[in-house]
gemmi code that builds the backbone of each chain (N, CA, C; Angstrom):
import gemmi

chains = {
    "A": [
        ("MET", (54.761, -147.916, 1.472), (54.226, -147.194, 2.625), (53.000, -146.380, 2.253)),
        ("GLY", (52.559, -146.509, 1.027), (51.495, -145.627, 0.608), (50.159, -145.955, 1.242)),
        ("PHE", (49.958, -147.201, 1.661), (48.653, -147.584, 2.206), (48.529, -147.336, 3.688)),
        ("MET", (49.623, -146.939, 4.361), (49.552, -146.710, 5.815), (48.879, -145.394, 6.113)),
        ("LYS", (48.377, -145.341, 7.332), (47.883, -144.042, 7.787), (49.070, -143.156, 8.153)),
        ("ARG", (48.775, -141.919, 8.356), (49.861, -140.978, 8.625), (50.528, -141.271, 9.971)),
        ("GLU", (49.739, -141.671, 10.983), (50.320, -141.906, 12.305), (51.230, -143.125, 12.292)),
        ("GLU", (50.834, -144.178, 11.556), (51.671, -145.377, 11.508), (53.001, -145.080, 10.823)),
        ("ARG", (52.926, -144.351, 9.722), (54.147, -144.009, 9.021), (55.039, -143.149, 9.919)),
        ("PHE", (54.401, -142.270, 10.654), (55.148, -141.397, 11.557), (55.842, -142.217, 12.634)),
        ("ASN", (55.163, -143.253, 13.143), (55.766, -144.059, 14.201), (56.940, -144.874, 13.696)),
        ("ILE", (56.879, -145.304, 12.434), (57.996, -146.087, 11.905), (59.199, -145.190, 11.646)),
        ("MET", (58.953, -144.068, 10.989), (60.073, -143.238, 10.573), (60.637, -142.386, 11.706)),
        ("TYR", (59.865, -142.197, 12.741), (60.286, -141.233, 13.753), (61.195, -141.899, 14.759)),
        ("LYS", (62.469, -141.595, 14.699), (63.410, -142.046, 15.722), (64.267, -140.839, 16.084)),
        ("PRO", (64.142, -140.352, 17.293), (64.843, -139.102, 17.598), (66.350, -139.291, 17.664)),
        ("ASN", (67.060, -138.530, 16.865), (68.507, -138.467, 17.004), (68.904, -136.997, 16.896)),
        ("ASN", (70.138, -136.713, 17.258), (70.588, -135.331, 17.169), (71.802, -135.244, 16.255)),
        ("LEU", (71.542, -135.514, 14.986), (72.619, -135.483, 13.989), (73.078, -134.054, 13.735)),
        ("ILE", (72.127, -133.133, 13.609), (72.485, -131.737, 13.322), (73.257, -131.153, 14.496)),
        ("LEU", (72.813, -131.504, 15.716), (73.505, -130.988, 16.900), (74.934, -131.502, 16.958)),
        ("ARG", (75.127, -132.790, 16.625), (76.491, -133.330, 16.675), (77.381, -132.708, 15.619)),
        ("THR", (76.826, -132.500, 14.425), (77.652, -131.932, 13.356), (78.053, -130.499, 13.677)),
        ("THR", (77.103, -129.728, 14.205), (77.454, -128.341, 14.501), (78.292, -128.226, 15.767)),
        ("THR", (78.143, -129.184, 16.687), (78.934, -129.103, 17.923), (80.417, -129.224, 17.647)),
        ("SER", (80.785, -130.133, 16.701), (82.208, -130.308, 16.415), (82.816, -129.044, 15.843)),
        ("LEU", (81.999, -128.163, 15.267), (82.516, -126.880, 14.773), (82.466, -125.808, 15.854)),
        ("ILE", (81.284, -125.672, 16.496), (81.051, -124.550, 17.400), (81.881, -124.690, 18.673)),
        ("SER", (82.091, -125.934, 19.116), (82.796, -126.129, 20.377), (84.227, -125.606, 20.311)),
        ("PHE", (84.882, -125.804, 19.164), (86.266, -125.329, 19.066), (86.320, -123.820, 18.864)),
        ("ILE", (85.306, -123.258, 18.199), (85.228, -121.796, 18.109), (85.078, -121.202, 19.506)),
        ("LEU", (84.253, -121.881, 20.345), (84.060, -121.394, 21.707), (85.345, -121.481, 22.511)),
        ("LEU", (86.122, -122.560, 22.314), (87.389, -122.678, 23.060), (88.359, -121.572, 22.651)),
        ("GLY", (88.430, -121.265, 21.346), (89.293, -120.180, 20.905), (88.852, -118.833, 21.438)),
        ("PHE", (87.526, -118.624, 21.468), (86.995, -117.370, 22.001), (87.277, -117.247, 23.495)),
        ("ALA", (87.258, -118.396, 24.196), (87.556, -118.362, 25.636), (89.011, -117.990, 25.875)),
        ("ILE", (89.929, -118.535, 25.056), (91.338, -118.175, 25.219), (91.534, -116.688, 24.911)),
        ("TYR", (90.833, -116.196, 23.896), (90.934, -114.769, 23.573), (90.440, -113.910, 24.734)),
        ("LEU", (89.296, -114.312, 25.325), (88.765, -113.532, 26.440), (89.715, -113.564, 27.624)),
        ("LEU", (90.358, -114.723, 27.855), (91.291, -114.831, 28.987), (92.502, -113.933, 28.774)),
        ("LEU", (93.015, -113.892, 27.532), (94.232, -113.122, 27.297), (93.951, -111.632, 27.171)),
        ("ALA", (92.743, -111.247, 26.734), (92.423, -109.832, 26.557), (91.910, -109.213, 27.834)),
        ("GLY", (91.982, -109.981, 28.951), (91.205, -109.611, 30.115), (91.520, -108.293, 30.755)),
        ("HIS", (92.791, -107.918, 30.921), (93.058, -106.873, 31.887), (92.853, -105.474, 31.352)),
        ("ASN", (92.777, -105.277, 30.028), (92.504, -103.901, 29.584), (91.411, -103.808, 28.534)),
        ("SER", (90.576, -104.823, 28.415), (89.364, -104.746, 27.585), (88.384, -105.750, 28.180)),
        ("PRO", (87.111, -105.753, 27.718), (86.160, -106.681, 28.337), (86.613, -108.132, 28.236)),
        ("GLY", (86.409, -108.864, 29.295), (86.866, -110.251, 29.334), (87.485, -110.540, 30.681)),
        ("GLY", (88.303, -111.548, 30.743), (88.952, -111.889, 31.998), (88.808, -113.362, 32.298)),
        ("GLY", (89.296, -113.753, 33.464), (89.292, -115.153, 33.817), (87.900, -115.714, 34.017)),
        ("PHE", (87.012, -114.932, 34.604), (85.671, -115.438, 34.911), (84.912, -115.758, 33.637)),
        ("VAL", (84.892, -114.819, 32.699), (84.145, -115.045, 31.460), (84.818, -116.123, 30.620)),
        ("GLY", (86.153, -116.162, 30.645), (86.848, -117.213, 29.916), (86.501, -118.591, 30.442)),
        ("GLY", (86.454, -118.730, 31.765), (86.051, -120.004, 32.354), (84.623, -120.364, 32.013)),
        ("LEU", (83.742, -119.364, 32.008), (82.337, -119.647, 31.674), (82.196, -120.105, 30.236)),
        ("VAL", (82.932, -119.477, 29.312), (82.803, -119.872, 27.906), (83.408, -121.252, 27.685)),
        ("THR", (84.532, -121.549, 28.388), (85.099, -122.888, 28.268), (84.136, -123.937, 28.797)),
        ("SER", (83.500, -123.638, 29.939), (82.550, -124.614, 30.477), (81.334, -124.731, 29.574)),
        ("ALA", (80.932, -123.637, 28.904), (79.821, -123.730, 27.955), (80.175, -124.649, 26.802)),
        ("SER", (81.422, -124.560, 26.348), (81.859, -125.443, 25.257), (81.840, -126.906, 25.684)),
        ("ILE", (82.329, -127.174, 26.908), (82.370, -128.574, 27.357), (80.957, -129.086, 27.619)),
        ("ILE", (80.065, -128.213, 28.132), (78.683, -128.626, 28.339), (77.990, -128.900, 27.013)),
        ("LEU", (78.359, -128.138, 25.973), (77.809, -128.420, 24.641), (78.259, -129.783, 24.145)),
        ("LEU", (79.527, -130.129, 24.405), (79.993, -131.478, 24.066), (79.199, -132.538, 24.817)),
        ("TYR", (78.967, -132.290, 26.110), (78.193, -133.254, 26.906), (76.777, -133.388, 26.379)),
        ("MET", (76.155, -132.259, 25.967), (74.788, -132.334, 25.473), (74.719, -133.090, 24.161)),
        ("ALA", (75.762, -132.980, 23.318), (75.675, -133.607, 22.002), (76.047, -135.076, 22.060)),
        ("TYR", (77.077, -135.441, 22.825), (77.622, -136.787, 22.703), (77.318, -137.684, 23.891)),
        ("GLY", (76.675, -137.196, 24.930), (76.387, -138.059, 26.065), (77.533, -138.080, 27.059)),
        ("LYS", (77.223, -138.563, 28.290), (78.198, -138.431, 29.367), (79.367, -139.405, 29.227)),
        ("ASN", (79.066, -140.655, 28.857), (80.134, -141.666, 28.834), (81.185, -141.356, 27.785)),
        ("SER", (80.747, -140.900, 26.614), (81.701, -140.628, 25.540), (82.620, -139.474, 25.914)),
        ("VAL", (82.045, -138.391, 26.451), (82.880, -137.222, 26.761), (83.797, -137.518, 27.941)),
        ("ASP", (83.334, -138.401, 28.860), (84.229, -138.785, 29.948), (85.447, -139.540, 29.439)),
        ("GLU", (85.257, -140.282, 28.325), (86.429, -140.944, 27.745), (87.304, -139.970, 26.971)),
        ("ILE", (86.658, -138.984, 26.310), (87.445, -138.036, 25.512), (88.248, -137.117, 26.431)),
        ("LEU", (87.601, -136.567, 27.448), (88.244, -135.607, 28.352), (88.304, -136.201, 29.755)),
        ("PRO", (89.298, -137.041, 30.056), (89.341, -137.629, 31.404), (89.931, -136.658, 32.421)),
        ("ILE", (89.195, -135.590, 32.706), (89.655, -134.560, 33.640), (88.794, -134.634, 34.886)),
        ("ASN", (89.434, -134.643, 36.049), (88.673, -134.541, 37.291), (88.434, -133.064, 37.569)),
        ("TYR", (87.178, -132.609, 37.336), (86.915, -131.176, 37.407), (86.924, -130.662, 38.833)),
        ("ARG", (86.742, -131.566, 39.819), (86.826, -131.098, 41.207), (88.245, -130.698, 41.556)),
        ("LEU", (89.223, -131.340, 40.895), (90.625, -131.045, 41.198), (91.031, -129.678, 40.661)),
        ("LEU", (90.266, -129.161, 39.674), (90.638, -127.863, 39.109), (90.366, -126.721, 40.078)),
        ("ILE", (89.408, -126.910, 41.006), (89.064, -125.812, 41.920), (90.229, -125.491, 42.862)),
        ("PRO", (90.813, -126.495, 43.599), (91.970, -126.138, 44.446), (93.193, -125.712, 43.648)),
        ("ILE", (93.381, -126.244, 42.423), (94.519, -125.797, 41.610), (94.393, -124.306, 41.294)),
        ("GLY", (93.191, -123.892, 40.894), (92.980, -122.478, 40.585), (93.134, -121.594, 41.800)),
        ("LEU", (92.623, -122.066, 42.947), (92.738, -121.242, 44.165), (94.193, -121.107, 44.587)),
        ("VAL", (94.977, -122.198, 44.452), (96.400, -122.125, 44.834), (97.151, -121.186, 43.905)),
        ("ILE", (96.822, -121.225, 42.594), (97.477, -120.300, 41.650), (97.165, -118.852, 42.022)),
        ("ALA", (95.887, -118.579, 42.359), (95.505, -117.204, 42.707), (96.205, -116.750, 43.980)),
        ("ILE", (96.260, -117.629, 44.999), (96.889, -117.236, 46.268), (98.388, -117.030, 46.077)),
        ("LEU", (99.035, -117.918, 45.292), (100.473, -117.760, 45.077), (100.783, -116.490, 44.282)),
        ("THR", (99.905, -116.148, 43.331), (100.111, -114.900, 42.600), (99.989, -113.694, 43.518)),
        ("GLY", (99.002, -113.766, 44.433), (98.850, -112.650, 45.372), (100.008, -112.573, 46.339)),
        ("ALA", (100.467, -113.741, 46.813), (101.539, -113.733, 47.804), (102.901, -113.515, 47.169)),
        ("GLY", (103.011, -113.653, 45.850), (104.281, -113.421, 45.187), (104.737, -111.982, 45.268)),
        ("SER", (103.791, -111.080, 45.547), (104.182, -109.672, 45.670), (104.992, -109.427, 46.929)),
        ("PHE", (104.966, -110.373, 47.901), (105.783, -110.206, 49.111), (107.272, -110.329, 48.794)),
        ("LEU", (107.592, -111.057, 47.710), (109.006, -111.228, 47.351), (109.646, -109.899, 46.973)),
        ("PHE", (108.849, -108.955, 46.483), (109.389, -107.672, 46.049), (109.109, -106.575, 47.065)),
        ("GLY", (108.589, -106.964, 48.240), (108.394, -105.994, 49.294), (107.280, -105.007, 49.058)),
        ("VAL", (106.255, -105.420, 48.359), (105.102, -104.541, 48.128), (103.880, -105.215, 48.728)),
        ("PRO", (102.762, -104.483, 48.938), (101.590, -105.095, 49.589), (100.981, -106.243, 48.799)),
        ("PHE", (100.088, -106.964, 49.492), (99.427, -108.151, 48.945), (98.628, -107.794, 47.695)),
        ("LEU", (98.706, -108.657, 46.676), (97.957, -108.542, 45.421), (98.379, -107.362, 44.556)),
        ("THR", (99.553, -106.796, 44.805), (100.026, -105.733, 43.920), (100.399, -106.339, 42.570)),
        ("HIS", (99.998, -105.673, 41.501), (100.351, -106.205, 40.186), (101.079, -105.142, 39.373)),
        ("THR", (101.784, -105.634, 38.373), (102.570, -104.742, 37.529), (102.550, -105.273, 36.104)),
        ("PHE", (103.140, -104.525, 35.198), (103.185, -104.996, 33.813), (104.478, -104.526, 33.175)),
        ("GLY", (104.806, -105.173, 32.067), (105.992, -104.792, 31.328), (105.796, -105.114, 29.864)),
        ("THR", (106.633, -104.556, 29.017), (106.518, -104.810, 27.584), (107.691, -105.664, 27.126)),
        ("VAL", (107.369, -106.568, 26.195), (108.358, -107.513, 25.688), (108.414, -107.358, 24.176)),
        ("GLU", (109.622, -107.364, 23.625), (109.782, -107.278, 22.173), (109.852, -108.682, 21.582)),
        ("LEU", (108.915, -108.987, 20.682), (108.991, -110.252, 19.956), (109.553, -109.992, 18.561)),
        ("PRO", (110.221, -110.971, 17.943), (110.904, -110.712, 16.670), (109.982, -110.283, 15.537)),
        ("LEU", (108.917, -111.060, 15.288), (108.070, -110.746, 14.147), (106.833, -109.956, 14.535)),
        ("TYR", (106.331, -110.180, 15.746), (105.030, -109.621, 16.124), (105.153, -108.163, 16.515)),
        ("GLY", (106.283, -107.835, 17.166), (106.411, -106.465, 17.645), (106.407, -106.439, 19.161)),
        ("GLU", (105.782, -105.434, 19.688), (105.824, -105.208, 21.128), (104.520, -105.669, 21.757)),
        ("ILE", (104.607, -106.563, 22.740), (103.407, -106.983, 23.439), (103.542, -106.622, 24.911)),
        ("GLU", (102.397, -106.542, 25.565), (102.371, -106.113, 26.959), (101.978, -107.303, 27.819)),
        ("LEU", (102.813, -107.638, 28.794), (102.525, -108.745, 29.697), (102.234, -108.183, 31.082)),
        ("ALA", (101.112, -108.644, 31.677), (100.736, -108.159, 33.009), (100.653, -109.337, 33.959)),
        ("THR", (100.999, -109.111, 35.214), (100.891, -110.186, 36.199), (99.457, -110.405, 36.630)),
        ("ALA", (98.546, -109.486, 36.286), (97.131, -109.726, 36.578), (96.603, -110.904, 35.781)),
        ("MET", (97.278, -111.219, 34.667), (96.824, -112.360, 33.862), (97.062, -113.675, 34.588)),
        ("LEU", (98.115, -113.757, 35.418), (98.338, -114.981, 36.192), (97.226, -115.180, 37.213)),
        ("PHE", (96.804, -114.076, 37.837), (95.669, -114.163, 38.761), (94.412, -114.585, 38.015)),
        ("ASP", (94.235, -114.049, 36.803), (93.087, -114.437, 35.975), (93.118, -115.911, 35.639)),
        ("LEU", (94.324, -116.473, 35.498), (94.432, -117.908, 35.214), (93.880, -118.738, 36.371)),
        ("GLY", (94.173, -118.307, 37.604), (93.607, -118.988, 38.763), (92.096, -118.892, 38.811)),
        ("VAL", (91.572, -117.684, 38.512), (90.119, -117.497, 38.469), (89.501, -118.373, 37.397)),
        ("TYR", (90.206, -118.472, 36.259), (89.730, -119.298, 35.130), (89.550, -120.756, 35.547)),
        ("PHE", (90.583, -121.329, 36.190), (90.488, -122.740, 36.570), (89.411, -122.948, 37.631)),
        ("THR", (89.296, -122.017, 38.574), (88.292, -122.175, 39.618), (86.879, -122.136, 39.035)),
        ("VAL", (86.626, -121.177, 38.157), (85.285, -121.047, 37.572), (84.964, -122.248, 36.690)),
        ("LEU", (85.956, -122.697, 35.916), (85.737, -123.863, 35.049), (85.380, -125.105, 35.866)),
        ("GLY", (86.180, -125.376, 36.902), (85.924, -126.554, 37.717), (84.603, -126.496, 38.440)),
        ("SER", (84.284, -125.358, 39.047), (83.051, -125.295, 39.840), (81.822, -125.338, 38.945)),
        ("THR", (81.855, -124.674, 37.778), (80.678, -124.670, 36.906), (80.370, -126.068, 36.374)),
        ("ILE", (81.409, -126.767, 35.895), (81.135, -128.099, 35.331), (80.772, -129.079, 36.435)),
        ("THR", (81.367, -128.921, 37.637), (80.969, -129.790, 38.745), (79.505, -129.597, 39.092)),
        ("ILE", (79.039, -128.337, 39.137), (77.631, -128.072, 39.468), (76.715, -128.687, 38.419)),
        ("ILE", (77.006, -128.445, 37.146), (76.072, -128.891, 36.098), (76.064, -130.414, 35.991)),
        ("LEU", (77.246, -131.049, 36.095), (77.244, -132.512, 36.005), (76.610, -133.151, 37.226)),
        ("SER", (76.749, -132.526, 38.409), (76.083, -133.079, 39.590), (74.573, -132.995, 39.452)),
        ("ILE", (74.065, -131.887, 38.888), (72.622, -131.770, 38.694), (72.151, -132.762, 37.640)),
        ("ALA", (72.960, -132.963, 36.585), (72.509, -133.813, 35.487), (72.524, -135.288, 35.862)),
        ("ASN", (73.327, -135.698, 36.843), (73.483, -137.114, 37.128), (72.870, -137.543, 38.450)),
        ("ASP", (71.843, -136.818, 38.923), (71.314, -137.172, 40.230), (70.331, -138.329, 40.170)),
        ("LYS", (69.932, -138.751, 38.950), (68.961, -139.835, 38.842), (69.682, -141.171, 38.799)),
        ("LYS", (69.166, -142.135, 39.557), (69.793, -143.441, 39.556), (69.424, -144.202, 38.289)),
        ("ILE", (70.292, -145.120, 37.927), (70.027, -145.932, 36.743), (68.962, -146.963, 37.102)),
        ("VAL", (67.817, -146.937, 36.408), (66.700, -147.798, 36.783), (66.913, -149.203, 36.253)),
        ("ASP", (67.268, -149.304, 34.992), (67.397, -150.639, 34.410), (68.870, -151.014, 34.413)),
    ],
    "B": [
        ("MET", (77.352, -75.943, 3.458), (76.302, -76.806, 2.900), (76.538, -78.262, 3.298)),
        ("THR", (77.759, -78.764, 3.059), (78.049, -80.151, 3.433), (78.015, -80.342, 4.944)),
        ("ASN", (78.400, -79.265, 5.659), (78.349, -79.352, 7.112), (76.924, -79.526, 7.599)),
        ("ASP", (75.994, -78.795, 6.972), (74.580, -78.945, 7.344), (74.097, -80.365, 7.102)),
        ("ILE", (74.506, -80.933, 5.978), (74.064, -82.300, 5.665), (74.620, -83.291, 6.688)),
        ("LEU", (75.879, -83.062, 7.094), (76.468, -83.956, 8.091), (75.729, -83.880, 9.416)),
        ("ILE", (75.398, -82.646, 9.841), (74.668, -82.493, 11.113), (73.286, -83.136, 11.011)),
        ("LEU", (72.646, -82.987, 9.850), (71.317, -83.578, 9.651), (71.377, -85.097, 9.758)),
        ("THR", (72.372, -85.708, 9.102), (72.456, -87.171, 9.163), (72.788, -87.655, 10.571)),
        ("GLU", (73.574, -86.847, 11.292), (73.884, -87.245, 12.669), (72.626, -87.232, 13.530)),
        ("ASN", (71.784, -86.186, 13.339), (70.532, -86.146, 14.101), (69.607, -87.288, 13.715)),
        ("ILE", (69.565, -87.591, 12.420), (68.703, -88.698, 11.976), (69.170, -90.011, 12.600)),
        ("LEU", (70.492, -90.215, 12.635), (71.024, -91.457, 13.208), (70.670, -91.583, 14.679)),
        ("ASP", (70.831, -90.464, 15.427), (70.493, -90.512, 16.862), (69.026, -90.850, 17.073)),
        ("SER", (68.124, -90.148, 16.361), (66.699, -90.372, 16.606), (66.274, -91.769, 16.176)),
        ("VAL", (66.839, -92.261, 15.066), (66.472, -93.599, 14.608), (66.954, -94.659, 15.597)),
        ("THR", (68.146, -94.431, 16.176), (68.643, -95.398, 17.159), (67.746, -95.452, 18.385)),
        ("ILE", (67.336, -94.264, 18.869), (66.438, -94.245, 20.031), (65.115, -94.920, 19.701)),
        ("LEU", (64.618, -94.653, 18.481), (63.328, -95.229, 18.074), (63.416, -96.758, 18.020)),
        ("CYS", (64.501, -97.270, 17.458), (64.663, -98.726, 17.380), (64.795, -99.341, 18.764)),
        ("LEU", (65.483, -98.611, 19.662), (65.638, -99.137, 21.020), (64.291, -99.229, 21.726)),
        ("VAL", (63.432, -98.217, 21.506), (62.099, -98.257, 22.112), (61.279, -99.415, 21.541)),
        ("GLY", (61.369, -99.614, 20.213), (60.635, -100.710, 19.600), (61.073, -102.065, 20.113)),
        ("ILE", (62.408, -102.242, 20.276), (62.897, -103.526, 20.774), (62.507, -103.723, 22.231)),
        ("SER", (62.416, -102.631, 22.995), (61.979, -102.761, 24.387), (60.532, -103.228, 24.465)),
        ("ILE", (59.679, -102.656, 23.608), (58.283, -103.107, 23.580), (58.208, -104.588, 23.195)),
        ("SER", (59.028, -104.972, 22.223), (59.071, -106.378, 21.816), (59.523, -107.290, 22.951)),
        ("LEU", (60.492, -106.811, 23.735), (60.956, -107.606, 24.875), (59.861, -107.784, 25.914)),
        ("ILE", (59.083, -106.721, 26.171), (58.001, -106.830, 27.157), (56.958, -107.855, 26.688)),
        ("LEU", (56.607, -107.784, 25.400), (55.633, -108.744, 24.871), (56.170, -110.172, 24.932)),
        ("LEU", (57.479, -110.325, 24.694), (58.062, -111.671, 24.743), (58.101, -112.208, 26.168)),
        ("VAL", (58.326, -111.329, 27.149), (58.296, -111.783, 28.539), (56.887, -112.238, 28.911)),
        ("TYR", (55.864, -111.531, 28.385), (54.485, -111.991, 28.603), (54.279, -113.376, 27.987)),
        ("ARG", (54.845, -113.590, 26.792), (54.693, -114.890, 26.134), (55.409, -115.996, 26.909)),
        ("VAL", (56.567, -115.659, 27.512), (57.264, -116.668, 28.312), (56.444, -117.022, 29.545)),
        ("LEU", (55.850, -115.995, 30.191), (55.142, -116.263, 31.437), (53.850, -117.016, 31.204)),
        ("SER", (53.136, -116.723, 30.114), (51.818, -117.330, 29.925), (51.722, -118.045, 28.587)),
        ("GLY", (52.808, -118.704, 28.152), (52.692, -119.449, 26.913), (51.817, -120.667, 27.105)),
        ("PRO", (50.980, -120.996, 26.154), (50.128, -122.180, 26.351), (50.948, -123.470, 26.461)),
        ("THR", (51.969, -123.627, 25.610), (52.792, -124.833, 25.676), (54.237, -124.448, 25.945)),
        ("ASN", (55.044, -125.486, 26.212), (56.454, -125.217, 26.474), (57.217, -124.819, 25.222)),
        ("ALA", (56.731, -125.254, 24.054), (57.411, -124.883, 22.815), (57.306, -123.380, 22.582)),
        ("ASP", (56.156, -122.785, 22.965), (56.020, -121.332, 22.861), (57.039, -120.625, 23.729)),
        ("ARG", (57.231, -121.167, 24.939), (58.211, -120.547, 25.837), (59.619, -120.656, 25.263)),
        ("ALA", (59.926, -121.786, 24.635), (61.267, -121.961, 24.064), (61.515, -120.962, 22.942)),
        ("VAL", (60.528, -120.820, 22.063), (60.689, -119.874, 20.949), (60.794, -118.453, 21.470)),
        ("ALA", (60.005, -118.135, 22.514), (60.052, -116.784, 23.064), (61.391, -116.505, 23.730)),
        ("LEU", (61.975, -117.521, 24.389), (63.287, -117.311, 25.016), (64.369, -117.110, 23.958)),
        ("ASP", (64.285, -117.821, 22.856), (65.246, -117.620, 21.771), (65.135, -116.205, 21.220)),
        ("ALA", (63.890, -115.744, 21.025), (63.699, -114.390, 20.498), (64.163, -113.335, 21.490)),
        ("ILE", (64.028, -113.629, 22.803), (64.539, -112.692, 23.809), (66.056, -112.569, 23.692)),
        ("GLY", (66.731, -113.695, 23.433), (68.183, -113.634, 23.253), (68.571, -112.773, 22.062)),
        ("ILE", (67.859, -112.933, 20.958), (68.170, -112.133, 19.767), (67.918, -110.656, 20.043)),
        ("ASN", (66.821, -110.349, 20.766), (66.536, -108.950, 21.068), (67.555, -108.354, 22.022)),
        ("LEU", (68.113, -109.191, 22.930), (69.161, -108.677, 23.818), (70.419, -108.338, 23.022)),
        ("VAL", (70.730, -109.153, 22.010), (71.855, -108.833, 21.126), (71.624, -107.483, 20.445)),
        ("ALA", (70.371, -107.269, 19.987), (70.059, -106.001, 19.318), (70.179, -104.826, 20.275)),
        ("VAL", (69.728, -105.004, 21.534), (69.831, -103.919, 22.520), (71.290, -103.569, 22.778)),
        ("ALA", (72.142, -104.618, 22.918), (73.566, -104.350, 23.169), (74.200, -103.651, 21.971)),
        ("ALA", (73.791, -104.034, 20.747), (74.344, -103.384, 19.561), (73.938, -101.919, 19.499)),
        ("PHE", (72.673, -101.602, 19.844), (72.250, -100.205, 19.803), (72.908, -99.391, 20.902)),
        ("VAL", (73.141, -100.017, 22.055), (73.853, -99.291, 23.119), (75.273, -98.974, 22.673)),
        ("SER", (75.901, -99.936, 21.955), (77.255, -99.643, 21.479), (77.243, -98.589, 20.383)),
        ("VAL", (76.141, -98.462, 19.628), (76.040, -97.371, 18.655), (75.888, -96.043, 19.377)),
        ("ILE", (75.073, -96.029, 20.447), (74.846, -94.777, 21.171), (76.123, -94.326, 21.866)),
        ("LEU", (76.828, -95.274, 22.496), (78.033, -94.912, 23.250), (79.265, -94.744, 22.374)),
        ("VAL", (79.151, -95.013, 21.080), (80.246, -94.947, 20.098), (81.472, -95.694, 20.619)),
        ("THR", (81.310, -97.002, 20.818), (82.412, -97.822, 21.296), (82.373, -99.174, 20.603)),
        ("THR", (83.510, -99.843, 20.566), (83.547, -101.214, 20.041), (83.834, -102.222, 21.136)),
        ("LYS", (83.834, -101.772, 22.386), (84.162, -102.689, 23.476), (83.052, -103.694, 23.749)),
        ("LEU", (81.842, -103.400, 23.211), (80.707, -104.275, 23.514), (80.594, -105.439, 22.534)),
        ("ASN", (81.514, -105.523, 21.560), (81.380, -106.591, 20.564), (81.548, -107.966, 21.190)),
        ("ASP", (82.481, -108.092, 22.145), (82.665, -109.369, 22.825), (81.427, -109.738, 23.626)),
        ("ALA", (80.812, -108.735, 24.252), (79.599, -109.011, 25.028), (78.468, -109.458, 24.118)),
        ("ILE", (78.380, -108.849, 22.917), (77.339, -109.246, 21.964), (77.528, -110.699, 21.532)),
        ("LEU", (78.781, -111.048, 21.228), (79.071, -112.437, 20.832), (78.767, -113.407, 21.963)),
        ("LEU", (79.072, -112.994, 23.192), (78.828, -113.858, 24.351), (77.335, -114.067, 24.588)),
        ("ILE", (76.545, -112.989, 24.448), (75.088, -113.131, 24.608), (74.533, -114.086, 23.559)),
        ("ALA", (75.015, -113.963, 22.320), (74.520, -114.835, 21.253), (74.872, -116.291, 21.534)),
        ("ILE", (76.098, -116.530, 22.013), (76.518, -117.910, 22.282), (75.692, -118.513, 23.408)),
        ("LEU", (75.496, -117.760, 24.486), (74.749, -118.316, 25.624), (73.288, -118.519, 25.259)),
        ("SER", (72.729, -117.630, 24.436), (71.348, -117.807, 23.985), (71.208, -119.064, 23.129)),
        ("PHE", (72.220, -119.309, 22.278), (72.203, -120.530, 21.460), (72.252, -121.778, 22.338)),
        ("LEU", (73.126, -121.743, 23.363), (73.227, -122.910, 24.246), (71.916, -123.156, 24.984)),
        ("GLY", (71.285, -122.095, 25.451), (70.016, -122.246, 26.153), (68.935, -122.797, 25.265)),
        ("THR", (68.906, -122.328, 24.010), (67.902, -122.842, 23.075), (68.125, -124.322, 22.784)),
        ("VAL", (69.405, -124.704, 22.619), (69.709, -126.120, 22.383), (69.283, -126.971, 23.567)),
        ("ALA", (69.561, -126.482, 24.782), (69.209, -127.256, 25.973), (67.697, -127.406, 26.104)),
        ("ILE", (66.945, -126.308, 25.876), (65.487, -126.391, 26.004), (64.907, -127.306, 24.930)),
        ("ALA", (65.443, -127.201, 23.711), (64.925, -128.046, 22.635), (65.186, -129.514, 22.921)),
        ("LYS", (66.374, -129.809, 23.464), (66.668, -131.210, 23.750), (65.824, -131.723, 24.910)),
        ("TYR", (65.553, -130.859, 25.885), (64.686, -131.269, 26.991), (63.272, -131.540, 26.498)),
        ("LEU", (62.761, -130.685, 25.604), (61.404, -130.890, 25.101), (61.318, -132.152, 24.257)),
        ("GLU", (62.397, -132.459, 23.541), (62.319, -133.586, 22.605), (62.587, -134.921, 23.292)),
        ("LYS", (63.601, -134.979, 24.168), (64.014, -136.261, 24.719), (63.778, -136.412, 26.216)),
        ("GLY", (63.540, -135.315, 26.923), (63.295, -135.423, 28.360), (64.537, -135.283, 29.200)),
        ("VAL", (65.715, -135.559, 28.647), (66.960, -135.348, 29.373), (67.824, -134.396, 28.554)),
        ("ILE", (68.701, -133.674, 29.260), (69.583, -132.748, 28.559), (70.932, -133.415, 28.305)),
        ("ILE", (71.509, -134.025, 29.354), (72.770, -134.756, 29.187), (72.451, -136.226, 29.359)),
        ("ASP", (72.403, -136.957, 28.252), (72.089, -138.371, 28.396), (73.381, -139.168, 28.548)),
        ("ARG", (73.209, -140.447, 28.949), (74.392, -141.208, 29.342), (75.201, -141.692, 28.156)),
        ("ASP", (74.499, -142.165, 27.137), (75.197, -142.866, 26.073), (74.822, -142.269, 24.733)),
        ("MET", (75.686, -142.494, 23.755), (75.284, -142.193, 22.387), (74.340, -143.284, 21.926)),
        ("ASP", (73.161, -142.892, 21.450), (72.191, -143.907, 21.066), (72.487, -144.411, 19.657)),
    ],
}
model = gemmi.Model(1)
for chain_id, residues in chains.items():
    chain = gemmi.Chain(chain_id)
    for i, (resn, *xyz) in enumerate(residues, 1):
        res = gemmi.Residue()
        res.name, res.seqid = resn, gemmi.SeqId(i, " ")
        for name, pos in zip(("N", "CA", "C"), xyz):
            atom = gemmi.Atom()
            atom.name, atom.element = name, gemmi.Element(name[0])
            atom.pos, atom.b_iso = gemmi.Position(*pos), 0.0
            res.add_atom(atom)
        chain.add_residue(res)
    model.add_chain(chain)
structure = gemmi.Structure()
structure.add_model(model)
structure.setup_entities()
């Protein structure tokens, strides 16, 4: 290759791939999923909650889509994201209406402490169930929006 | 004597934090100018990445001023979203599409 001009050599060797992105995605995506679960569980008495947890989960899945392409990720994660929106809304409504069973107003929440054998005492709140509904709704709507925008072009060839 | 030294270091910490916050604010204004009038799109991409890093620094200094650790999750979240945005812009500049159909 020593006798070629610089542009010719550049044209031969230059083939765009995203090897670094794929290698780092397989690491970062799972860190993001763990961080999303942490944000979802820490929601009711520190920063976090269902909304941010859903956003971080959708960021992780969008990172997978950016690295591996649409067809591959559709095979890996065969989830209908439109179906997650009504599931999340039904969970949120049932959590709110569950307070009628105890004769208190709509969306009343409470908490209690549970003793675990090795871990100690943990605090469980019913606001986390409502956060779960928010989580599914935000996850479904965000990925539906981004994939709809990304796939609006028709296949030419 | 030791009490005086402690008060002195506390004052130094406060003033240095305010000074750094002012410097990062000036840097943010200059970076917004670079985003608005960058000659090429690569300049805008680099400026947006630097804006993300400066936002992390602003959140860290605010958490120093407010003496709290509740902002650590927000700092991590800003860094993650800034990384995702930089990846998306870089892929758009290089290949023209952000989410392509197939693995090439």
